[in-house]
C-alpha positions in Angstrom: 18.2 16.6 -6.4 19.1 16.8 -10.0 17.0 17.8 -12.8 17.3 14.2 -14.2 15.6 13.1 -10.9 12.8 15.7 -11.3 12.2 14.8 -15.1 12.0 11.1 -14.3 8.5 11.4 -12.8 7.2 13.2 -15.9 8.4 10.2 -17.9 5.8 7.9 -16.8 2.1 8.8 -16.3 0.6 7.4 -13.1 -1.3 4.3 -13.8 -4.5 3.3 -12.2 -4.7 0.1 -10.5 -6.0 -1.6 -13.5 -8.5 -4.4 -13.0 -7.2 -7.8 -14.0 -8.9 -9.3 -16.9 -10.2 -12.8 -16.1 -11.8 -13.9 -19.2 -11.1 -17.5 -19.9 -11.1 -19.1 -23.4 -13.1 -22.3 -23.7 -11.2 -25.4 -24.8 -10.9 -25.7 -28.6 -11.8 -22.0 -29.4 -9.3 -20.0 -31.2 -7.9 -16.9 -29.4 -8.4 -13.6 -31.2 -5.1 -12.6 -33.2 -4.2 -9.9 -30.8 -4.2 -12.3 -27.8 -2.4 -15.2 -29.3 1.0 -14.2 -27.9 -0.2 -14.0 -24.3 0.6 -16.7 -21.8 -2.3 -18.6 -20.4 -3.3 -17.6 -16.8 -2.2 -20.1 -14.2 -4.8 -21.8 -12.1 -4.6 -23.1 -8.5 -3.5 -26.6 -8.2 -5.9 -27.3 -5.2 -3.2 -28.4 -2.9 -3.6 -27.7 0.8 -1.1 -25.3 2.2 -0.5 -23.6 5.6 1.4 -20.4 5.1 2.7 -17.6 7.3 2.0 -14.1 6.2 3.6 -11.1 7.7 1.2 -8.0 7.6 1.4 -5.1 10.1 -2.1 -3.9 10.9 -3.8 -6.6 8.8 -6.7 -6.5 11.2 -7.6 -3.0 9.9 -7.5 -3.9 6.3 -10.8 -4.8 4.6 -9.0 -7.1 2.0 -7.5 -9.3 4.7 -10.6 -9.3 6.8 -12.6 -10.3 3.6 -10.0 -13.0 2.7 -9.9 -14.6 6.2 -13.5 -14.2 7.2 -15.4 -14.6 4.0 -13.6 -17.8 3.0 -11.3 -16.6 0.1 -8.2 -18.2 1.6 -10.2 -21.4 2.3 -11.5 -21.4 -1.3 -7.9 -21.8 -2.5 -7.1 -24.4 0.2 -5.0 -22.0 2.2 -4.6 -22.0 5.9 -3.1 -18.6 6.5 -1.4 -17.6 9.8 -0.9 -13.9 9.7 1.8 -12.3 11.7 0.3 -9.0 12.6 0.8 -6.5 15.3 1.4 -2.7 15.8 4.8 -3.3 14.0 5.4 -1.2 10.9 6.4 -2.3 7.4 10.1 -2.0 8.3 9.8 -4.4 11.2 7.7 -6.7 9.1 10.3 -7.0 6.3 13.1 -7.3 8.9 11.3 -10.3 10.3 11.0 -11.7 6.8 14.6 -11.3 6.2 15.2 -13.3 9.4 13.1 -16.0 7.8 10.1 -15.6 10.2 7.8 -15.9 7.0 8.1 -16.1 3.3 5.1 -13.8 2.4 4.6 -10.2 3.5 2.5 -7.2 2.8 4.0 -3.6 3.4 4.0 -0.3 1.6 5.5 -0.2 -1.8 7.7 2.8 -0.7 9.2 0.6 2.1 9.5 -2.6 0.1 11.3 -1.1 -2.7 14.1 0.3 -0.3 14.7 -3.3 1.0 14.7 -4.8 -2.6 17.2 -2.2 -3.6 19.5 -3.3 -0.9 19.4 -6.8 -2.2 16.7 -8.4 -0.2 15.9 -11.8 -1.9 12.2 -11.3 -2.7 9.8 -10.3 -5.5 6.7 -8.2 -5.5 3.8 -10.1 -6.9 0.6 -8.1 -6.2 -0.6 -4.6 -5.5 -3.3 -5.4 -2.9 -4.9 -1.9 -2.5 -4.5 1.9 -2.8 -3.2 3.9 0.2 -5.3 5.8 2.6 -2.9 8.6 3.6 -4.2 11.9 5.2 -2.3 15.1 6.0 -4.3 16.7 8.8 -3.7 20.3 9.8 -4.6 22.0 13.1 -7.5 24.3 12.2 -6.2 27.3 14.2 -2.8 27.1 12.4 -4.2 29.0 9.4 -2.5 26.6 7.0 -4.4 26.1 3.7 -1.4 25.3 1.4 1.4 22.8 1.3 4.1 25.5 1.0 2.9 26.9 4.3 4.2 23.7 5.9 7.8 24.4 5.3 9.5 25.2 8.5 6.6 23.8 10.6 6.2 20.8 12.8 4.3 17.7 11.5 3.7 14.8 13.9 4.1 11.3 12.5 2.7 8.4 14.7 5.4 6.0 13.3 8.7 7.3 11.9 9.0 4.1 10.0 5.6 4.1 8.3 5.1 5.3 4.7 3.1 8.3 5.7 5.9 10.7 5.7 7.4 9.4 2.4 4.1 9.7 0.6 3.7 13.3 1.5 7.3 14.1 0.9 6.9 12.9 -2.6 3.7 14.8 -3.1 5.5 18.0 -2.0 8.7 17.4 -3.9 6.7 17.3 -7.2 5.5 20.8 -6.2 9.1 22.0 -5.8 8.9 21.6 -1.9 11.8 19.9 0.0 9.6 18.4 2.7 12.3 15.9 3.7 14.6 18.7 5.0 12.4 21.8 5.5 9.7 20.2 7.7 10.4 19.1 11.3 9.0 15.7 11.4 8.1 14.9 15.1 7.9 11.3 16.1 4.9 11.0 18.5 2.9 8.3 19.9 -0.7 8.4 18.4 -2.2 8.8 21.9 -0.4 12.2 22.4 -1.3 13.8 19.0 -4.5 15.4 19.8 -3.1 16.8 23.1 0.0 18.2 21.3 -2.2 19.9 18.7 -4.4 21.5 21.3 -1.3 22.7 23.1 -0.1 24.2 19.5 3.0 22.0 19.7 2.4 20.7 16.3 0.8 22.2 13.1 -0.1 19.1 11.3 -0.1 15.3 11.4 0.7 12.7 8.6 -1.0 9.4 9.2 -3.1 6.7 7.5 -6.4 5.1 8.2 -7.8 4.1 10.6 -5.6 6.4 12.7 -6.0 9.4 10.6 -9.7 8.9 10.2 -9.9 8.6 14.1 -8.2 11.9 14.6 -10.3 13.7 12.1 -13.6 12.4 13.4 -12.9 12.3 17.0 -11.7 15.9 17.0 -13.4 17.7 14.2 -12.9 21.1 15.8 -9.2 20.4 16.1 -8.3 18.9 12.7 -9.1 19.4 9.1 -7.8 17.3 6.0 -5.5 19.4 3.8 -4.5 16.7 1.3 -4.5 13.0 1.0 -4.2 9.9 -1.4 -8.1 9.4 -1.6 -8.7 11.6 -4.6 -7.1 12.4 -8.1 -4.5 10.2 -9.6 -3.1 9.1 -6.1 -6.4 7.3 -5.5 -5.7 5.1 -8.7 -2.5 3.8 -7.4 -1.7 0.7 -5.4 0.1 1.2 -2.2 0.0 -2.0 0.0 2.1 -4.7 -1.8 2.6 -8.3 -1.3 6.0 -9.8 -1.8 7.3 -13.4 -1.7 10.8 -14.6 -0.8 12.9 -15.9 -3.8 13.3 -19.2 -1.8 9.6 -19.7 -1.6 9.0 -18.9 -5.2 11.7 -21.4 -6.2 10.2 -24.2 -3.9 6.5 -23.7 -4.5 5.6 -21.1 -7.1 1.9 -22.4 -6.9 1.6 -21.3 -3.4 2.2 -17.7 -4.5 -0.3 -18.1 -7.2 -3.0 -19.4 -4.9 -2.4 -16.5 -2.4 -2.5 -13.8 -5.1 -5.8 -15.1 -6.4 -7.4 -15.3 -2.9 -6.4 -11.7 -2.1 -7.5 -10.5 -5.5 -11.0 -12.1 -5.0 -11.1 -10.7 -1.5 -10.2 -7.1 -2.9 -13.0 -7.3 -5.6 -15.4 -8.5 -2.8 -14.4 -5.8 -0.2 -14.6 -3.1 -2.9 -18.3 -4.0 -3.7 -19.4 -4.9 -0.2 -18.0 -2.0 1.8 -20.7 -1.9 4.5 -20.2 -5.6 5.2 -16.4 -5.1 5.1 -16.6 -2.3 7.5 -18.4 -4.5 10.0 -15.6 -7.0 9.6 -12.8 -4.6 10.4 -14.8 -2.8 13.1 -14.9 -6.1 15.1 -11.0 -5.9 15.3 -10.7 -2.1 15.7 -12.2 -1.1 19.1 -11.7 2.6 18.3 -14.0 2.4 15.3 -17.8 1.8 15.5 -19.4 0.0 12.7 -20.9 3.4 11.4 -17.6 5.1 11.6 -15.9 2.2 9.9 -18.5 2.2 7.1 -18.0 6.1 6.6 -14.2 5.5 6.4 -14.3 2.9 3.8 -16.8 4.8 1.6 -14.3 7.8 1.8 -11.4 5.6 0.5 -10.5 4.8 -3.1 -11.6 1.9 -5.2 -9.9 -1.2 -4.0 -8.2 -2.4 -7.2 -5.7 -5.3 -7.0 -2.9 -4.9 -9.6 -0.6 -7.5 -11.2 1.4 -7.9 -14.5 2.7 -4.9 -16.5 0.5 -2.4 -14.9 1.9 -3.5 -11.6 5.4 -3.3 -12.9 4.8 0.2 -14.2 3.5 1.4 -10.9 6.6 0.1 -9.1 8.8 1.8 -11.5 6.8 5.0 -10.8 7.6 4.6 -7.0 11.3 4.0 -7.9 11.4 7.3 -9.6 9.7 8.9 -6.6 12.1 7.5 -4.1 14.9 9.0 -6.2 13.1 12.3 -6.1 13.4 12.5 -2.4 16.9 11.2 -2.2 16.2 7.7 -1.0 17.4 5.9 -4.0 20.5 6.7 -6.3 19.3 9.1 -9.0 21.1 7.4 -11.9 19.4 4.0 -11.4 16.9 2.8 -14.3 13.5 2.7 -12.7 12.1 0.5 -15.3 14.9 -2.1 -15.2 14.6 -2.0 -11.4 10.9 -2.7 -11.5 11.3 -5.4 -13.9 13.8 -7.0 -11.5 11.7 -6.4 -8.4 8.4 -7.9 -9.6 7.2 -11.3 -10.8 3.9 -12.2 -12.4 2.8 -15.4 -10.8 -0.4 -15.7 -12.6 1.4 -16.3 -15.9 3.5 -19.4 -16.8 
């Protein structure tokens, strides 16, 4: 990795998932001078729409659960059929490219790779932060990231974003995790047994899977690092994108869907106990008490759009360059401008 790639991260401070200002100006009132240049925020048109939304693991997500079960989709006249399974973000976006649906939610780290390979879609909303956890086997004696070099780390899904997130974190500390760690694909059900047999030193996963490992096996695993604290907690991770064809044909549909998910995100953030009950119903491995503890351990749920969203996508482009998954000479700001669309402004 070149020094130029390394310096690209320092160019842009990590931005928090800035809350979206929703203050409306009453008809006839003058806007304050500093706001006169801004576009008015688009409002839903009230049209009934039935949309298909690809979202791997949607049933585990408090934002989706709130949108579906607390009526936020219905409030915007949306009838949402979610295409959700154990499939990962790669498989979700592959299905979108095959026109199985026009709207999809996946990790930003995965989305950007597809968009950089000319997938005809635009990112319109940062739905919520990530919940990645790097768990180490207690008996391994590992207390620092550099001690993982040359070791074996299990990943329940080779195509999930967990490995990429921690590879970026370690690269910023000068560690080449992509090449110096043995990443072992392993079914989730086999991980605790492999750790007990000392075949692995650590596991990179996301909630609810990481939470389940940590709390079902407290004597076996401890959390070394994760995305739930510090500046990582302030960044969006799950991102919604829309196909270019759908944006051209019915841009108001994307506006309604973004508004519904934003409302659901704000509700889920301020009603975590109730949101935990919603996801526990669809996650047999989690009790309601465990789901509540998990959600209270996770970052603020802040939906992100507009310039703040674009800046965060540029940061992700920088980071994919850092770990060698995007050409180092590409202009991250220009890429982010091309990859995103603000569907809340005319």
